[in-house]
N, C-alpha and C positions, 0 to 999 in steps of 0.2 A: 504494500500500500504506500502510495506517495504522500508524504506529509504536506500540510497546507503551505509550509515554508517553501518546499520544493516546487509546488504548483505556482506560488508567487514568483519564485526564481525563474521558472520557465516563462511566465508572462513577461518578467523583466528582461530576460534574454531575448525574447522575440521583439520587445520594444527597442532594446539596444541595437538589435540587428537592423531593424527598420531605420533607426536614426543613423546608424553607421553607413548603411547602403545609401540613404538620402544624402548624407554628408559627402560620401565618396563620389557620388555621381552628380552632384549639384551643378558645378560649373567646370570650366577648364581648370586644370590643376594650377595652383598658385605655387610659386617657389616657397620653400620652407624658410622661416625666419632664420637669421644667422645665429641667434641664440636659442638653443633648445629649451631654455627655461621660460621663454616668453610664450604665454598661452596664445592660441589662435582661435578666434571665434568661428565655429563651423555653422551653426544653426542656433536659433533661439534656445538658450539653456545649455547647449552642448559646447564645451570648450575643449579643443585639442591641446593637450598639455605638452605633446611632443611625440616624436617617433624616431625609431632607430632600427635599421635593417629589417624592415617588414613588420615591426611591432609598433602599434600606435596606442597612445595613452589618452584617455578622455575623462572629463568630469561632466556631470549633469546634475540637475535638480529635478526630483520627482516628488510631487505632493509636498513641496517645501523642504525636502530632505536631500542632502547631497549624496550622490553615488559616484563612484570612480571605477573605471574599467579599462582594460587593455584588450586589444584585438590583434590577431595575427593570422595570416593565411599560410597554408602549406606551401612548401617549395616544390613538392611533387605529389601528384595524386594519381593513383592507379585503380582500375584501368583508365588509361588516358582518354579513351573514347566514351566513357560512361557519361550519360546525360545527367548533370547535377546542377543544382542551384549554388548559391554562394557557400563556400566552405571556409570555416574559420574556427579558431580557438579563442576563448576569452577567459579572463579572470576578473572578478568584480568584488567591490567592497560597498557595503551599505551600512555605514556606521550607526544610523538611527535604529536599525534593526539588529545591531550587534552582529553583523555578518561580515566576514572578511575572507579573502582567498577563495571565493566560490569559483570553481572551475567548470567550464562547459565547452563542449566541442559540437559544432554544427556540421553535419555531414553533407548537407546539400541534397538529401533525399530522406524518405521515411525509413527508419530502421525496421527490421523484421520485428514484429510484435513479440515481446518477451525475451528478446535477445540482449546479450551484453556486448559491449565493445571492449577491446583490449588496448590499453595504452602502455607503451614501453618507452621509458625515458632512460637512455644509456644503460640498458639491461635491467632496470627496476620495473616490474610489471604491476599494473593496477587494473582491476576489473571495474568498469563503469556501467551503470544501468542506462538503458536507453528509454526515451520517451519521445515519440514522433520523430523529429529530425535531429534531436540532440542527445548527447551522452553526458552523464553527470557522475560525480563521485557520490557514494551512498551516504556520506556523513561529513561533518565538519573536520573530523580528525583526518579523514582521507583527503579532503580538499587541501588541508595544510601540508600533508606529506607530498601530494602531487605538486603543489606550488614550490615546495622546497626542492624537489627533484628537478622541476623545470628550470628553476633559477640557477641551479648548479650544473645543469646538463648542457649537452651540445646538440642532441637530436631527440625528438619525440616522434613516435610512430603510433598512429591510431588505426586499428583494424576493426571493421564492422561489416555487417551483412544487411543489405537493403531488403525492403519488403518483397522485392522481386527475386531475392536470392543472390544478388550480385555481391561478391566479396570485394571490399575496397580497402585500400591502404593509403593513408595520408601521412606524409613525412614533413615535419616542421623543423626548420633550423631554429635553434634557440638563441642564436646570436642576436642581441638587442632586447631580448625579453627582460633581462635583469634591469636594464635602464628604464624600460617602460614600467616595470613593476615598482621601481623606486619612485617614479613620478606619481603613480596612483597612490602609493603608500603615503607619500608626503601630502598630497592633496586631500586625502581622507583621514590623515592622522593615524595611520596604521603603523605600529612599531614592529620591527623584526627582532 
């Protein structure tokens, strides 16, 4: 059974996805500011805190409460010819709800119902539950362990099975993730 907090997290992840897609596709790309510490306004409420090597950090306000999140896309997705929507990984903090280090992976397709996804970070394996098009850690302790592994790691590989039975593998380079994590930690007051 999925807890109400996880359902809320799924709704938040979908909202963040839509905001991220809207921000990414809004206008012609603008050059990054010379200082990575200077926030860039993306859309009303959403502030890009910075980005390094494919990992972007944002803050936003939802119902008067600050949320901070980072988003990164895989460097490789297999099979290459599989028809999929936007694929990404995210880590979010919602201090008002006392939530930090919440990890999710969006596969760009609906996962096979009842299936788990496997995340391997430099040899450390984690089993993630799936719900619709996302994979999640089962609890806050696993979220924390996954984030620690991601922050120290070089590569993360997520394997899952679509509702149609297609097995997929998404490979993420973790270069830049630690810098983006530091930015969202600072913006939301999360201590490591």
